[in-house]
DRENMI-635737 format. One line per field, with one value per residue (C-alpha): residue number from 1; residue in one letter; x, y, z. Coordinates in steps of 0.001 Angstrom, whole numbers. Layout:
REM DRENMI-635737
n <- c(NUM,...)
res <- c(a,...)
c1 <- c(X,...)
c2 <- c(Y,...)
c3 <- c(Z,...)
REM end
This chain:
REM DRENMI-635737
n <- c(1,2,3,4,5,6,7,8,9,10,11,12,13,14,15,16,17,18,19,20,21,22,23,24,25,26,27,28,29,30,31,32,33,34,35,36,37,38,39,40,41,42,43,44,45,46,47,48,49,50,51,52,53,54,55,56,57,58,59,60,61,62,63,64,65,66,67,68,69,70,71,72,73,74,75,76,77,78,79,80,81,82,83,84,85,86,87,88,89,90,91,92,93,94,95,96,97,98,99,100,101,102,103,104,105,106,107,108,109,110,111,112,113,114,115,116,117,118,119,120,121,122,123,124,125,126,127,128,129,130,131,132,133,134,135,136,137,138,139,140,141,142,143,144,145,146,147,148,149,150,151,152,153,154,155,156,157,158,159,160,161,162,163,164,165,166,167,168,169,170,171,172,173,174,175,176,177,178,179,180,181,182,183,184,185,186,187,188,189,190,191,192,193,194,195,196,197,198,199,200,201,202,203,204,205,206,207,208,209,210,211,212,213,214,215,216,217,218,219,220,221,222,223,224,225,226,227,228,229,230,231,232,233,234,235,236,237,238,239,240,241,242,243,244,245,246,247,248,249,250,251,252,253,254,255,256,257,258,259,260,261,262,263,264,265,266,267,268,269,270,271,272,273,274,275,276,277,278,279,280,281,282,283,284,285,286,287,288,289,290,291,292,293,294,295,296,297,298,299,300,301,302,303,304,305,306,307,308,309,310,311,312,313,314,315,316,317,318,319,320,321,322,323,324,325,326,327,328,329,330,331,332,333,334,335,336,337,338,339,340,341,342,343,344,345,346,347,348,349,350,351,352,353,354,355,356,357,358,359,360,361,362,363,364,365,366,367,368,369,370,371,372,373,374,375,376,377,378,379,380,381,382,383,384,385,386,387,388,389,390,391,392,393,394,395,396,397,398,399,400,401,402,403,404,405,406,407,408,409,410,411,412,413,414,415,416,417,418,419,420,421,422,423,424,425,426,427,428,429,430,431,432,433,434,435,436,437,438,439,440,441,442,443,444,445,446,447,448,449,450,451,452,453,454,455,456,457,458,459,460,461,462,463,464,465,466,467,468,469,470,471,472,473,474,475,476,477,478,479,480,481,482,483,484,485,486,487,488,489,490,491,492,493,494,495,496,497,498,499,500,501,502,503,504,505,506,507,508,509,510,511,512,513,514,515,516,517,518,519,520,521,522,523,524,525,526,527,528,529,530,531,532,533,534,535,536,537,538,539,540,541,542,543,544,545,546,547,548,549,550,551,552,553,554,555,556,557,558,559,560,561,562,563,564,565,566,567,568,569,570,571,572,573,574,575,576,577,578,579,580,581,582,583,584,585,586,587,588,589,590,591,592,593,594,595,596,597,598,599,600,601,602,603,604,605,606,607,608,609,610,611,612,613,614,615,616,617,618,619,620,621,622,623,624,625,626,627,628,629,630,631,632,633,634,635,636)
res <- c(m,s,f,d,r,p,f,v,h,l,h,v,h,s,h,y,s,l,l,d,g,a,n,r,i,p,e,l,v,k,k,t,k,s,h,g,m,t,a,l,a,i,t,d,h,g,n,l,y,g,a,l,e,f,y,q,k,c,k,e,a,g,i,n,p,i,l,g,y,e,a,y,i,a,p,g,d,r,r,v,k,d,a,a,r,m,k,e,a,s,f,h,l,t,l,l,a,k,n,r,a,g,f,k,n,l,i,k,l,s,s,i,a,f,l,e,g,f,y,y,k,p,r,i,d,k,q,v,l,e,a,h,s,e,g,l,i,c,l,s,g,c,a,a,g,e,l,s,n,m,i,l,g,e,r,k,d,e,a,e,q,v,v,a,w,y,k,k,t,f,g,d,n,y,y,l,e,i,q,n,a,g,l,d,i,q,r,q,c,a,d,g,t,t,d,l,a,n,r,m,g,i,p,l,v,a,t,n,d,a,h,y,l,n,q,e,d,a,c,w,h,d,v,l,l,c,v,n,t,h,s,v,r,t,d,e,k,r,m,k,m,t,g,d,q,f,f,v,r,t,p,e,e,m,y,a,a,f,p,g,h,a,d,a,v,a,r,t,q,e,i,a,n,g,v,d,i,d,l,d,l,k,k,r,h,f,p,v,f,k,p,p,a,s,k,t,d,v,e,y,l,r,e,l,c,q,e,g,l,k,w,r,y,g,d,a,p,g,r,d,v,l,d,r,l,e,y,e,l,d,v,i,t,r,m,g,f,s,s,y,f,l,i,v,w,d,f,a,r,f,a,r,e,n,g,i,p,a,l,a,r,g,s,a,c,g,a,i,v,a,y,l,l,g,l,s,n,v,c,p,l,k,y,d,l,l,f,e,r,f,l,d,p,n,r,a,e,t,p,d,i,d,i,d,f,c,r,d,r,r,g,m,v,l,d,y,v,k,q,k,y,g,k,d,n,v,a,q,i,g,t,f,g,t,l,g,a,k,a,v,i,r,d,v,a,r,a,l,a,l,p,l,d,r,a,d,a,v,a,k,s,v,p,m,e,l,h,i,t,l,a,e,a,l,e,t,g,a,d,l,k,a,a,y,e,s,d,p,v,v,r,e,v,i,d,f,g,m,k,l,e,g,l,a,k,s,a,g,t,h,a,a,g,v,v,i,a,d,c,p,l,t,d,y,v,p,l,q,k,v,s,g,k,d,d,i,t,t,q,w,p,m,a,d,v,e,k,a,g,l,l,k,m,d,f,l,g,l,r,n,l,t,i,l,d,k,a,v,q,n,v,k,k,v,r,g,l,e,l,d,p,l,t,f,p,l,d,d,e,a,t,f,r,l,l,q,r,g,e,t,k,g,i,f,q,l,e,g,g,g,i,r,d,l,l,t,k,m,k,p,d,a,f,k,d,i,i,a,t,s,a,l,y,r,p,g)
c1 <- c(67900,71031,70863,72248,70864,67041,64689,61138,59139,55720,54807,54535,52472,51945,50672,47137,47314,46360,48553,50403,52211,54306,55619,54079,53648,55691,59165,58336,58505,61274,63508,62397,63610,66741,67962,67330,64324,62066,58741,56667,53834,51270,49684,47986,46067,42630,42162,42824,42878,46109,45788,44977,47678,50086,49499,49863,52841,54694,53421,54843,58202,58551,57906,55598,52904,51845,48331,47825,46661,46884,43607,41849,40682,38188,38421,35374,32015,32698,29435,29771,30959,31480,35230,36241,39273,40266,43333,40823,38726,41007,44337,47022,46966,49249,46901,48525,46835,48708,46380,43491,41003,42779,42575,38986,38577,40563,37948,35137,36931,38080,34398,32991,35426,33670,30214,29641,32490,33619,34504,37027,38731,37229,37265,36946,36576,37927,34271,34539,38274,37766,35028,37092,40344,40999,44073,45520,48990,48641,51411,50928,51299,53248,53593,50049,48874,46771,49735,51917,49260,49380,53354,53833,50949,52786,49598,51243,48649,46220,49098,49368,45615,45696,48522,46835,43610,45351,47476,44096,42562,45854,47541,50884,50093,50637,53687,54842,56118,59066,60323,63198,63485,65248,62240,62611,58471,59559,62681,60145,57715,60044,61685,58372,57187,60739,59809,56491,57600,60085,57894,55009,56791,55849,58003,59229,59114,60785,59430,60092,56637,57929,56333,58673,60903,64347,65897,66250,62460,61903,61903,58992,57412,57397,55805,53273,52308,51749,49654,47470,47060,46551,49759,52853,56165,57418,54713,56574,53258,51649,51884,55092,57189,60379,63873,64151,64031,60665,62242,62511,65318,67715,67843,71691,69914,67449,69952,72008,69001,68291,71319,70467,67554,68765,65965,63126,64723,65228,61526,60024,61521,59979,56678,56757,57689,54441,52322,50790,48272,46843,44073,41568,41755,40189,36669,33419,31349,28801,24554,22511,19516,16180,14210,10186,8874,11770,13365,17380,19173,20273,16224,14875,17414,16710,13084,13155,15567,12717,10275,12576,12936,9022,9358,12487,12276,8764,7346,9624,12965,16073,18496,21170,19563,18721,22269,23636,21291,22284,26290,25867,23736,26540,29345,27117,26318,29888,31033,28501,27249,23435,22294,24822,22474,19435,20393,21203,17815,16213,16956,16884,13217,12365,13775,11597,8596,8714,8977,12931,15278,17586,19879,22820,26062,29494,30245,27394,25298,27449,25327,21980,21213,21157,18855,16367,16532,15685,18864,20185,17834,20872,20735,24024,23520,22150,25603,28076,28812,30900,29733,33782,34112,31731,32266,35338,35152,38885,39242,37993,37010,33461,31405,30884,27201,27639,24022,22975,19986,18166,20299,17255,16079,19256,18894,15622,17237,20101,17534,15798,18937,19530,16174,16360,19861,20134,21390,24245,25222,25391,27396,28697,32676,35131,37423,40643,41615,45274,47453,47982,49975,48000,46470,49886,51480,49153,49192,52859,53009,50576,52840,55636,54062,54089,51981,48600,48541,52135,51138,48171,50136,52747,49935,48201,51310,51012,49742,46346,47003,45043,46842,49911,52924,55082,58235,56453,54998,58843,59541,56352,55646,57709,56524,56650,60063,61251,59833,61435,65014,64693,62717,64364,61184,59038,61790,61460,57706,58117,60637,58532,55462,56982,58059,54166,52219,50196,50013,46630,45023,41367,38797,35448,32906,32944,30193,28895,30676,28371,29114,26510,27911,26153,27023,27367,30142,32132,33088,35335,35860,36147,33354,33356,31550,32839,33169,29974,28062,25887,26450,28584,31260,34155,37428,39166,38603,37157,40208,40540,36880,37157,40197,38543,35753,32906,30694,31021,28458,28339,25034,25732,23406,23250,22010,21204,18749,17184,16634,15190,12907,11697,11321,8833,6846,7086,5973,3275,2123,1753,1220,-814,1452,2893,6761,8747,12559,13305,10946,12638,13770,17429,17733,16390,17859,17516,19142,22145,22482,22704,25547,27479,27519,28553,25412,25686,26047,24193,24321,25719,29305,28869,29636,32932,34618,36940,34328,32283,35107,35662,31687,32292,35079,32890,29997,27632,24756,24027,23367,26883,28910,27905,29203,32265,33059,32279,34806,37442,37129,36926,38808,38160)
c2 <- c(42416,44574,47479,49802,48546,47726,47200,45393,44270,46595,45628,42058,39776,35899,33499,34837,37494,35197,34240,37292,36767,33554,33875,30752,31967,29481,30075,33736,33802,31408,33765,36852,34938,33842,37369,38703,40534,40783,41716,41151,42498,40608,43330,41020,42671,43829,40932,39127,35306,34540,37073,34526,31957,34324,35834,32392,31420,34574,33896,30375,31877,34526,37049,40490,40068,43122,42561,44742,44588,46704,48233,49296,52694,54128,57795,58591,56566,52950,52319,54089,51670,53350,53534,52500,50222,48656,51000,54049,52118,52135,53230,50833,52159,50247,50004,47755,47205,48741,47040,44663,47487,48278,44594,44756,47767,45840,43427,45649,47743,44414,42962,46518,46192,42885,43583,46922,48322,45204,46575,44737,44964,44983,48701,51414,55073,57568,57807,54480,54623,57578,55758,52700,54650,53557,51678,51537,52776,54164,54105,55694,53317,51789,53521,52341,54758,57895,60025,58280,58854,62544,62847,61358,63524,66479,67505,69288,70912,67778,65802,68271,67951,64272,64115,66451,64558,61467,63488,64565,61557,59188,61977,60563,57203,58464,57949,58673,55269,54859,51764,50974,48035,49521,50490,54146,54695,54137,56356,59109,58611,58719,61814,63404,62082,62765,66428,66353,64988,67807,70199,68598,67357,63734,61017,58799,54786,52383,49422,46501,45080,41643,39142,36686,35130,35181,36914,34126,32962,36347,33750,31441,34053,35485,32177,32356,35922,34239,31825,34538,36378,33419,34496,33099,34120,35377,38032,41251,42985,40866,41955,41525,42848,44289,42842,40462,42870,42223,39824,39611,41544,41362,44476,45016,44592,47644,49728,49599,49910,53225,55157,58791,57434,55231,56972,55768,52302,52286,53832,50426,49480,52191,51507,47745,48567,50444,47572,44996,42783,40584,38309,36361,33146,31355,33242,31485,33719,31068,32128,31627,29469,31135,28131,29095,30038,31318,28204,27574,25510,22878,22413,22687,20236,17731,18276,17716,14643,13230,13444,11804,8920,8045,8420,6267,3489,3678,4006,2038,2689,432,1225,1362,4033,6163,5855,6699,10136,11028,10843,12492,15377,15715,15922,18420,20660,20945,21559,24315,22931,22715,25968,24083,21069,23040,25106,22033,20452,24025,23601,20003,20087,22956,20448,17666,19521,20952,17649,18089,14921,15721,13184,13501,11415,10479,10540,12404,9166,7992,10476,8929,12782,13136,10159,11370,14839,12950,14212,10560,7630,5123,4039,4201,1441,-1130,-633,127,3523,5508,9007,9969,9634,12595,14541,13588,15369,15506,17995,21146,21134,21916,19001,18568,17309,17158,17204,15946,17973,17211,19186,20769,22320,22930,26525,26406,25603,27854,30838,29606,29841,33591,34615,32909,34201,37297,37449,39035,36902,33808,33161,29883,29093,29917,27552,27807,26117,25412,24657,20792,18575,17706,21343,23072,21173,22444,25610,26243,24294,26894,30026,28109,27650,24023,22474,21110,17658,17229,18981,16745,13860,14995,15875,12399,10720,11963,8833,8615,9203,11984,14863,13427,15730,16187,15343,12209,11728,11688,8930,6502,7576,5677,8099,11210,10178,9214,12504,14787,13123,13023,16263,19847,21199,19130,19136,22986,22696,20276,22394,25338,23325,21908,25485,26716,23666,24151,28070,29507,29732,31140,31484,29557,28383,25091,22533,22412,24752,27374,29768,31407,34255,35910,38860,40526,37951,41388,41718,38516,37557,39088,38571,38321,37371,34665,36462,35062,34210,35960,33964,35969,33635,34309,35016,32582,28493,26609,26245,29343,30039,27545,29253,32519,31186,30941,27877,25965,23627,21325,21748,19070,18822,15138,14132,10541,11997,14072,10666,8994,11664,11945,8154,7839,10857,9085,5978,7651,9455,6544,3577,5310,3728,5630,4802,5263,4231,4005,1352,-960,-3982,-4699,-8144,-8380,-10951,-9645,-6394,-8459,-10260,-6472,-5759,-8936,-8222,-4902,-3354,-355,2913,5745,4541,7040,5653,2663,3778,3995,1443,763,-283,-2193,-4240,-4959,-5798,-8530,-10020,-9446,-10961,-9099,-11106,-9165,-5140,-6034,-6829,-3462,-1598,-3507,-3290,520,827,-1048,811,4379,4022,6629)
c3 <- c(42988,41709,44643,42407,38803,40165,37670,37281,33567,34221,30270,29865,27630,28659,25885,26910,24720,22362,19420,20268,23359,23986,27574,29472,32943,34872,32717,33271,36529,36746,34403,36558,39513,38318,37292,40827,40169,42957,41320,37667,35763,33380,31127,28567,25761,26695,29542,32749,31545,33069,36056,38932,37453,37279,40985,42303,40671,41555,45195,45158,43954,46260,43448,43984,41597,39674,38099,35057,31597,28338,27940,24618,25529,22605,21465,22409,23930,24414,23146,19820,17159,14106,13759,9697,10797,14105,14316,14781,17235,19895,21379,24036,27631,30730,33700,36978,40244,43216,45855,46100,45516,42311,41098,41607,39734,36655,36935,36465,33590,31524,32239,30836,27756,26694,27744,26675,24550,22043,18678,17198,20673,24099,24944,27665,27649,29712,31531,32754,33758,36059,37650,38140,38843,42631,43283,39852,38307,34918,32103,29118,27066,24066,20149,19665,22715,22491,23662,20948,18476,18893,19369,16040,14458,16327,17620,20752,22701,22292,24144,27018,27049,27650,29920,32113,31720,32932,35512,37391,36991,38772,40669,41662,40163,36636,34364,30978,29289,26785,25226,23396,21280,18242,16468,15205,15657,19263,19490,18207,20650,23653,22124,22650,26132,27529,26414,27936,31094,31283,30708,32562,35716,34829,35827,33206,33309,31030,29765,27204,25901,26391,24139,24171,26736,25256,22246,20359,20596,18082,15191,16450,18032,14361,13430,16045,14441,10884,12679,14236,10902,8824,6760,5257,6921,3711,2942,3239,4035,7006,10599,12105,14983,13749,15264,18290,21026,22496,25338,28794,29275,32305,34350,33006,29295,30206,31430,28514,26222,27916,28254,29658,31104,34184,36548,34153,34461,38475,38804,37592,41056,43001,41303,42280,45811,46198,45420,47153,46140,48803,47117,49343,48023,51146,51474,49958,47785,47304,47096,50114,49512,51178,52895,53501,56724,58683,58704,58344,55599,58115,59097,55473,54533,57100,56538,52481,53459,55779,53078,51097,53232,52910,49346,48645,51420,52606,56378,57679,56555,57935,60710,58209,56011,59041,60285,57044,56565,60209,59241,55712,56990,60091,57782,55297,58157,59874,56555,56087,52688,53507,51252,48489,48344,48672,45456,43512,44628,43772,40246,39849,41207,38666,35761,37078,37473,33828,32286,31908,32310,35084,36781,38898,37472,39124,43059,44005,43468,46704,48942,50280,50776,46670,46266,48613,47108,43764,42158,41913,41428,42509,46283,47461,50103,47562,45246,48304,47267,49405,50641,51061,47467,47051,50430,52623,56073,56050,53123,52590,48984,47520,46846,43214,41974,37934,36780,33480,31563,28295,25946,23928,27243,29614,28529,30504,33967,33240,32770,36077,37959,36459,37536,40950,41939,39671,36024,37355,39597,37015,34069,32257,32874,30158,28718,26524,23267,22984,20315,20081,18537,15140,14924,15470,12914,10414,11694,11478,7990,6568,7867,6243,3124,3003,609,2136,1430,2905,5982,6260,6093,8511,10863,10379,11510,15002,16908,18031,21524,24136,24994,22998,22865,19552,21432,22459,18887,17725,19920,19196,15855,13129,10247,11961,13184,9545,7934,10477,9659,6023,5191,6577,5811,8217,10471,10888,10940,13881,15867,15499,16515,19901,20554,20295,21333,24503,23781,24452,20798,21547,24253,24534,26565,28933,27893,30932,33773,35207,38242,41048,43290,46363,44556,41020,39719,38440,42213,42104,38694,34914,32399,28698,25658,23382,19684,17769,20963,23209,26282,29080,30616,32975,31430,34108,33598,36177,38466,38772,39205,42337,43703,43517,46078,43710,43255,40139,38971,36127,33839,31476,28299,27534,24077,25473,27473,25039,22879,25554,26371,22552,22521,25432,23863,20608,22405,24175,21002,18412,20675,23396,26428,29307,29756,32632,31966,35775,36022,33216,34493,34824,34135,30805,28511,25488,25906,27834,24505,22721,25134,24741,21068,21502,20037,21935,19477,20737,24368,26562,27621,25856,22401,21757,19807,22823,25263,22749,22341,26026,26116,23489,25669,29095,28213,31043,31947,35406,35926,38257,35176,33119,36418,36411,32600,32676,35752,33945,31153,32808,36139,38883)
REM end
């Protein structure tokens, strides 16, 4: 930090301002650090998608993280949805957390905006803002803010009333925001805001509404906006950000942009110095299973396992079985996961009792406890499976029991879990779609008006390799490299594509992830509804949900289980036979002949072309050969 020219960015958009912001968080933090700034804010449009990632990256770099968001605030009640146009439905407002309590309130506000106030954008209103104002710093907003709207409309009395309301609500944590990216509208807003600040004694603060990292990034950020609005770059009437000044300026550049307002620039550092957000990411917020008859979770888990011993091994289980059970229960108890196992057992029991096929997959099958509880039908001793691959006593990670359910009735199990633990305590987990190599070529080509057939040909020349980048594709794809070197338009498309690839494009719902908490989830994580769906999901992806101390589980809807279930039902209906697939022999020669011919389409994990080819080469004739083939093709 330059002590005579201090500055901190308080209005910054990451790429989680979907298809509008272009700052990748690691690069953003790196530039902040390299220019001597001691703190940094994130203020994405209407969401907290990147908040936890941003917090951790800043902490790692020794930067003070200021968690915030650019809220959309309704002109009246957030639940009234009658505005004719998007611009009339909400105003922008910059909100920053001052401490942990403030961040909790941001989580509440962001969740309410999606779940109650969504209309064009996720909106809050003044009523809910006032109720959750503790620990927050409020800046009056950019040219799209309510105050700016009144200044531009020359409604001075209303402007004073708005400022007075915010001052009353936030006290000394309210500031009037001015910006200067060279736009006349910003100059008009700044002049009016400065006049109000002088007359009403409210301090000014200078921000830059940074949407991209460096000045030279303005050109490809403009292409990103074209991708967002499905427009072409040559369209003069499209949405665009005029000029090239919406970047992460250095302190020197900020002082140069605000002559006569050095105090407003320096005030950013004063505000940052008052921010101390210390998140507790070590505490677990798991739900607690309530055993019957005043038993503890440890006692009840042992009781269920004892019942399972007789079910699985008869009246006289061997010493190896008993020793393995004691070892696993000891580890589970010491690590505090007894309740976790009971939670999984309970919803798996519900599925089983309601005829919903449900089975564990993956490393959980290495636990004899899972076998005894009926989560898995695989004896780990018979197949020499390691418990430590599932739950290692030397690591503090939460175990991960992935359960496959019949796809058609997965929702019934989710509804049961919501009823059991409270609908406010359960949600599906969010995820993000990103601009991948092939997709970004098509998106950029559309923005640059490249003919559709040409764009499609270029995209198809990217090698079929999972998660390949454009840079890698240029190294390995001869056709793509030739087009890049011979066609200047294709070169421009790919050059822009390399700038945009990997940016978040959309928010969605994880195919399987479900989170369950001990209290309403909005105490810990922001929630949302994904556009076009009624499901409530977390705004954070799975990794961040787990880092926040929440219990993540995978409820996988598996088509194969649905097919098997319907086949069993059809056989009973047509032939009158009661079939149990678990009793089918594992040495059926006709089945092995099918496998040896690679005739496995429709069989889970054996239907892809690659593994079918491997089966024809491996020629499995024993069950252990199927295990080996699968392990070779899908190591780990």
